[in-house]
C-alpha positions in Angstrom: 21.4 -13.9 -6.3 22.0 -11.2 -8.9 18.3 -10.7 -9.8 17.0 -8.1 -7.5 17.9 -5.8 -4.6 15.0 -4.6 -2.5 12.6 -5.5 -5.3 14.5 -3.5 -7.9 16.5 -5.0 -10.8 20.0 -5.5 -9.5 21.9 -4.6 -12.7 21.2 -0.9 -12.8 22.3 -0.7 -9.1 25.4 -2.9 -9.4 26.8 -1.4 -12.5 27.6 1.8 -10.7 30.2 0.0 -8.6 31.9 -1.3 -11.8 31.7 2.0 -13.6 33.2 3.9 -10.7 35.8 1.3 -9.5 37.3 0.4 -12.9 38.4 3.9 -13.8 39.6 4.4 -10.2 41.7 1.3 -10.5 43.1 2.4 -13.9 44.1 5.8 -12.5 45.6 4.6 -9.2 47.5 1.7 -10.9 48.8 4.1 -13.5 49.9 6.5 -10.8 51.6 3.7 -9.0 53.4 2.6 -12.1 54.5 6.1 -13.2 55.2 7.8 -9.9 57.7 5.8 -7.9 58.0 8.4 -5.2 54.3 8.2 -4.5 54.1 4.4 -4.3 54.0 4.2 -0.5 51.0 6.6 -0.5 48.9 4.7 -3.1 49.9 1.1 -2.5 47.0 0.5 -0.2 44.5 1.9 -2.8 46.0 -0.3 -5.5 45.6 -3.4 -3.4 42.0 -2.6 -2.2 40.9 -1.6 -5.7 42.6 -4.6 -7.3 40.5 -6.9 -5.0 37.2 -5.0 -5.2 37.0 -4.1 -8.9 36.9 -7.6 -10.4 34.2 -8.5 -7.9 32.2 -5.5 -8.9 32.6 -6.2 -12.7 31.7 -9.9 -12.1 28.6 -8.9 -10.2 27.6 -6.5 -13.0 28.1 -9.1 -15.6 26.0 -11.7 -13.7 23.3 -9.3 -12.9 23.1 -8.2 -16.5 22.7 -11.8 -17.6 19.9 -12.2 -15.0 18.2 -9.0 -16.2 18.3 -10.1 -19.8 16.9 -13.6 -18.9 14.1 -12.1 -16.7 13.0 -9.1 -18.8 14.5 -9.2 -22.3 14.7 -12.8 -23.3 12.1 -12.2 -26.0 13.5 -8.9 -27.2 13.7 -8.6 -31.0 15.0 -6.2 -33.6 17.0 -3.1 -32.7 16.5 -3.5 -28.9 17.9 -7.1 -29.1 20.9 -5.8 -31.2 21.7 -3.1 -28.7 21.4 -5.5 -25.7 23.6 -8.0 -27.5 26.2 -5.3 -28.3 26.2 -4.2 -24.7 26.5 -7.8 -23.5 29.4 -8.5 -25.8 31.7 -6.1 -23.7 31.1 -7.9 -20.4 33.6 -10.7 -20.7 36.4 -8.6 -22.3 35.9 -6.1 -19.5 36.0 -8.7 -16.8 39.2 -10.3 -18.3 40.9 -7.0 -18.7 40.1 -5.9 -15.1 41.3 -9.3 -13.8 44.5 -8.9 -15.8 45.0 -5.3 -14.6 44.4 -6.4 -11.0 46.9 -9.2 -11.1 49.5 -7.0 -12.8 48.9 -4.2 -10.3 49.2 -6.5 -7.3 52.4 -8.1 -8.8 53.8 -4.6 -9.3 53.1 -3.7 -5.7 54.7 -6.9 -4.5 57.8 -6.5 -6.8 58.3 -2.9 -5.7 58.2 -3.6 -2.0 61.8 -4.0 -0.9 62.8 -7.4 0.5 63.7 -7.5 4.2 67.4 -7.8 3.5 67.6 -4.9 1.0 66.9 -1.2 1.6 65.2 0.8 -1.1 65.7 -1.7 -3.9 62.9 -3.5 -5.8 62.5 -7.1 -4.8 63.3 -8.6 -8.2 65.3 -5.7 -9.8 64.5 -2.7 -11.9 63.9 -4.6 -15.2 61.0 -6.6 -13.6 59.5 -3.5 -12.2 59.6 -1.8 -15.6 58.0 -4.7 -17.3 55.2 -4.9 -14.8 54.7 -1.2 -14.9 54.4 -1.3 -18.7 52.0 -4.2 -18.5 49.9 -2.4 -15.9 49.7 0.7 -18.1 48.7 -1.4 -21.2 46.1 -3.4 -19.3 44.8 -0.2 -17.7 44.2 1.3 -21.1 42.4 -1.9 -22.2 40.2 -1.9 -19.1 39.5 1.8 -19.6 38.5 1.1 -23.2 36.1 -1.7 -22.3 34.5 0.0 -19.4 33.8 3.0 -21.6 32.4 0.8 -24.4 30.3 -1.3 -22.0 28.9 1.8 -20.3 28.2 3.6 -23.6 26.5 0.7 -25.2 24.5 0.1 -22.1 23.3 3.7 -22.0 22.5 3.5 -25.7 20.5 0.3 -25.1 18.4 1.9 -22.5 18.1 5.5 -23.7 18.5 5.3 -27.5 
């Protein structure tokens, strides 16, 4: 399923979704956490990106494993080391994006007022602050891993 797209290796095509959507999720989730007055305008983007980004990262991870099995299973030496280094960032990136997505979705849910309250957060300000802080930390972690995965992948191909 993750091997080819129109006869081309899928990984180089799929990674662009992960490389674009992950930083977008980080920025939009950080804006949502830090700019309470802008929340109504970016909530939809947080929800959509929180659903799409983990799927893109998962597809990139799976297509990378398929590419390695199909074309680089016998790689040795420096190339094998570069591929292994690149592959080592896939799982941490996926886990950090999943964590960020869950935290961001929970933050959107918590900051939406309940029907019986006007303008107040659903579970109080302290819960909002905790989730906002967690979203920012997980955003930094996801940003770090998407950079490291992309950089190591570029070095594996072009070095």
